[in-house]
N, C-alpha and C positions, 0 to 999 in steps of 0.2 A: 693382362692389362686391366686395371681397375678403373671403371668409369664412375662418374658421379652424376647426380641430377643436373648439375651445372653443365656438364659435357653434353648431355642429351638436349638440354634447352638451347645450347649454342648450335648444335647440329640442326635442330629443328628450325632455328632462326635462319641459318644459312640456306636450308632447303625450302624456306618460306612455308613451313608447316606450323599450324596452330595446334598445340597439344594441350589437352586438359591435364590437370595434376595426376589423375588416375592413369591416363594414357602415358604420361611421362614415366611413371613408376613401372608400368608394364613394359615399355620400350627399354628402359634401363635393364630390367631382368632379362629380356630377350637378347639384347646386344651383349650383355655380360655372359650369357649362356653361349652365344656364338663364339666369343673370344676364348672362353674356356675350351670349347671344342677344337678351335684352331690350335691352342696350346697343346692339347692332347695329341693332335695329329703331328705337330712339329716334334713331339717327343719320340715318335716312332723312328727307329733306325731304318733308313732307306738306302744304306750303303750297298752298292752292287745291284740296285734295282734300276733297270733301264726304263726311261720314260716311253710312254706309248704315243704314237702319232694319232691314234684313235682308239677308243675303248673296245671297239670290235676287233682290234688286232689281237686281243687275248684269245679270241675264238678261232683264229686261224682263217682258213679259206672257207668261210661259211657265208652262204647267200642270205642277206638280210631281207626280211619280208617288208616291203614298202607298200603303202596304200596307193591307190590310183590317184593321180594328180588331176582331180576334177573339182569344179566349183560346187560347193555343198549348199550355197545360199543363192537366192535369186539376185540378179544384177540390179542394184538400186542406185547406180551412179547418177542417173538423171534426177531422182528424188533428192539425193544428197547434195547435188550441186544447184538445186533450184533456188536456194537462198544466197548463193555466192554472188558477190558483186561483179566478178568477171570470170568467165570460163571460156576456154577455147579448145576445141577438139577433145573434150573430155578431161581437160586439165584445169586446175585452179590457177588463175593468174594473180600474182601478188606484186605489189610495188617493189622496185629495186631499193634495197636498204644499204647495200655496201657499194661504195664507188670503186 
């Protein structure tokens, strides 16, 4: 898929991004490279290859090492919510916007 500078400008507009001309050219090269990679992957014959439910399924019955599920940063909820207009029981309160 061949992209143009016009395509990048349109996508940036839709995403509400402001790109300088040098950023537009760099983004064009990066996205073109991405599409080239996708085309290469689509060219690979995958007939007879079963999809995996999870990448670890290739390993078989292997126990994965997981880190401890502990907070690694101090609780800063009160400081974060100090400037909020409305907070209740640690949650931000926002006005209803959908009827």
